[in-house]
N, C-alpha and C positions, 0 to 999 in steps of 0.2 A: 748019661748026659741028660741034663734038663734043658729044655728049650721053652721059653715063655714068650708071649706076644702082648706087648703094650707099647705105648709111646715113650721110648727112652731118650729120643734125640730132639733137641730144640731145632728151630729153623736154621740157626747158624751151623749146628753140627750136621744137619741134613745137607746143607749147601756144600760143606766141605766133602762129605761122603760122595755126593753126586759129582763134584768136580773130579775126584779121584776115579770114580767109576767111569767118567768120560774118557779117562786115560787108559784104564785097563779094568778087566772084570774076569772073575769075581774077586772082590776085596772085602776085608772085614776090618773094622776098627778093633784094636786089640790092646790089652795090657793096661798100663797106667792111665792112658787117656780115657778108657772105659770106666775105670775106677773113679776118676775125677768127674766124668759126666754123671755117673750115678750118684755122686755126692753133691751134684749141683754146682760144681766148680768148672771154670774154663781151663781146659788143658793148656799147658805151655807149648807142647808139641803134639802132633797127631801121628800115631803109629798105626800102620795097616799091615795085614798079612794076607797072603795069596798063595794058591798052589802053583802059580806061574814061576818059572825059573828066573834067576837074576838077569840073564841076557835078554829075556823077553820083557822083563820090567824096564830095563834100560832102554831098549828099543822103543817101547811104548811111550816112555817119558820124552825121548828125543822127538818122536813123531808128533807129540803134542806141543812141540816148540819150547820145551823147558830144558834147563840144564841139569843133567843128572849128577849127583854126588856119589862117587863109586868107591870111596875108601873102605866101605864095609862089604864090598862085593863078595869076598871070600866067605863071609858069614851069611850071605844071601840078602844083604840089605842094600837098597838103592834109595838115595834121598833126593829131594828136590824142594823148591819153594813154590807155593801157590799163594799168590797175593802176599800177605805178611806171615803166612803160616809155614813152619818147617814141617815137612812131611817125610816120613820114612816108610818104605814098603819092603817087607821081608818075606821071602819064600817060606812056606811051612817047613819046619825043620825039627830034627831031634839032635841031641848033643851027647857026646861021650867024652868023659874026662879021664886022663891017665893018672890022676892023683898027684902029679908033680906040678903041672901048670894049670892056671885057671882058664887058659884058652882051650876051648873044646874042639874035638873033631866033629864037623857038622855033616849031617846027612839030610838031604832034602826029601820030603815026604809029601803025600797027598791028603793026609788026615789032619784036620785042624785040632782034634782032641790030642793027638800025639804032640803037636806043637805046643798046646797049652800046658801039657804035662811037664814040660821042661822048665817052666817058669817058677819063680821063687815062692810067692805067697798066693793063696787062693784069691785074694782081692785084686791081684794083678794077672789072674789067669782066666779072664773072661773076654769074650769077643761079641761084637754087634754087627749084624748085617741086615739090611732092609729085607722085609718090612718090619723094622724094629724087632729084630730077632736076636734075643740074648742067648748066647751059647755059654753055659756055665757048668762044666762037668765036675767041678770040685767044691761047689757050694760057696763061691766067692760072694755072691749077693747076700746070702744069709749072714756070712761073717762080716760083711760091710755094715749090714743093718744092726748086728749085735756088737759091733766095735771090737772085733777080734783080728789079731795078726796071727795067721796060721800057715805053716809051710805046706806046700803042695806035696801030697803023699808023705813019704818018710823024711822028716826034717834032717836027720843025720845025713842022708844021701844028698839032699839039696845043699846043705852047708859044706859038705866035703867037696862037692863039685866046684863051688866058689865060696870060700870062707867069708868074703865080703858080705854075703847075704846075712850073716849074723849081725853085722853092724846095721844093715838096712832094716832089720827087724826093729832095732831100737829107734832108728831114725823115724820110721813110719809111726811107731807108737807115740813119739813125742809130737810129730807133726799133726797127726790125726786125733790124738787123745785116746788111742785104742789100747786094749790089753793084749799082751802076747800070750798065746795059749800055753798051757803047762808043758806039753810035749815039745813044743818048739823051744821053750826056755831050757828044758832039761837037756835037749840035744846040744844047745849052745854050750852049756856048762861042761858037757862031755868032751867036746872037741875044740874048746876055746884056744888051745895052743896053735891050732891051724891058722889062726889069724895072722901069724908070722909069715905065712906064704904070700900075703898080700902086700903090695907096695905101700910105702908111707904116704905117697900122694893120694892113693885111693882112701886110706884111712882119713886123711885130712879133709877130703871132700865130704865124706859122710859126717865127720865131726862138725864141720862148718854148718851143714844142714841141720844137725841136731841142735847146735847152739843158736841157730837162727829161729828155732821154733818158739812157740809161745810159752812152753814149759820144758826147758832142756832137762830138768832133773828127772823126768820120766825115763828118758833114754839113758842118762848117766847112771841112774840107780840100777837099771837092767845090766849095764856094763859091769858094775861092781858085783852084783849078785851072781852073775855067770862067770866071773873072774876073767872076762875079756880085758878088763882094766889092768889086771896083774901083768898081762903079757904085752900090752900096748904102752901103758904109762905107769910103770911100777912106782914111780915117785909119788903119784896120786893115790895109788892103791893103798899105800901106807896110811892114808888118812881114814880109811874105812874103820869105824869103831874106835878111833883114836880119841881118848878122853883128854880134853884140853886142861883139865885139872885147874880151873880158874873160876873165881866167883863172877867173872865178867862173861863167861861163856856157858850157856845152858845146853848147847848142842855139842855133839862130838864134832871133830874137825871136818869130816866128810859131809855131814848134814849141814854144817855151817857153810861150807863151800857151795853146796847145792842150792841153799836158800839165797846166797849172794848172787849166784848165776841167774836164778829165776827173776830176781829183782833188778838186775842190771839192764841198762838200755839194750834194745834189740839191735845191736851192732855186733858183728861176728868178732872183731878184734877186742872190743870191750868185754864180750862174753868169755873169750879165751882168757883174758886177764883176770876176770872175776873168778873163773874156775881155778886159776893157778896162783891167785894172790897170796895164799897162805902156804904155798908149797914148801917154803923154807922152814916152817915151824918145827917139824920133827927133828931137824938137824941142829937147832940152836937151843933146845929146851934146857932150862936150868931151874932150880928151886930157890925160892926166896925165903926170908926168915920166918914167914908165916906158914911155910910148907906148901905154898901154891907154886904153880909153874909160871915162869916168865919166858918170853920169846924175843929177847932183845936182838935186833939186827935181822929178824926173819925176813924183812922186806929186802935187805941187801942180798942176803944169801938166796932168797927166792928169785930175785932178778937174775942172778948168775945161773941158777938152775934153769930158768926159762930160756936163757940164751943157748945153753947146751941142748935143751929139749927142742927148741925151735930149729936148731941145726939138724938134729936127728930126724925131725919131721919134715925137713926140707922146705921150711917156710921161705918165702921171699924176704928180701932185706927190709922192705918197708914194714911188713907185719912183724918181723922179728924185733925191729927197733921200737915199734909202737907198743907191743905187748910188754917188752922189757921195761920201757919207761913207765907204763901204767902200774906194773907190779912194784917197781922200785920206789915209786912216789905215793903208794896208796896210804901211807901213814902220815905223810908230810904235806901233801898238796890237796887243799880243800876243793879245788876245781876238778880233781880226778873223779870221774864218774863212779868208780868202784867205792869211793868213800861213802856216797849217799846210799848205794845199794847195800853196803856192809852195815852202815848205820841204821837203815830202815829195818834190818833184820833184828835189831835190838840185842844181838849177840856178838857184837864186834870184838 
């Protein structure tokens, strides 16, 4: 374990830490909020960890006059609100998985290093406790500074425990502009079929975050390279390396879709439509008299595919109708935001 001493916390972060320490002690800031703090970002939520047991945490929260949120008690987590901040406090724990369910058997422990070892990526496996004491047993700070997404310990084990972590690797890479290290990518490719153990709702949450990032193509390219895409959205995987065979398209179909997504407005439903706008092309391909390919009615067929895909992904009706409409009209409605993104790519 490495421990370093410097000022990591702003006055705002210190104030939140002190408020929680007034409720119970010892506590450590942990996980994603530490990552964000080191990146100079304001965390959306503040996660803490402590050796105290869940009942002790709940008692301390009630004693402080706050309402505890106890839905995560079986996993050691008690939540509360302090001012406008959502706080979660979790007992140090280790996790064991049976290989069938993503829900672990939890054992509470007294060692923070054991707790950090169960986490997904090194950049999420750090903790801070006053006096500005960074606990970083897996080199997360170095990876943060180098822009690397690296699984804690053996990536195959981390991903087998919860296959959603494979998607999270792509999501963090697109959100942060980081590179996923080779061993982590290799492990993803080896066990990509295990993504089918994860619910479609969890897939969609990660896809939404990828598509909302400044450059979704970073994550989407990782999904295709590791063949996660083949198991999740095979209708899209067909596009990878697909030669459009047209004088109007210099990019293969997948690269064209990625470029369109990156250029589309940063709205999740528009980004979904941009990703799927040409999904019908491989199914309507014909040859013209000059020997080039035509894709007549790919917008109509694509919209029908989107409808079926949206049902499979368990989208809500509003999203389903909106994305369906955007795909169906992307050739005929000049107000459709995909038209401009597609046109700007010069490879429409």
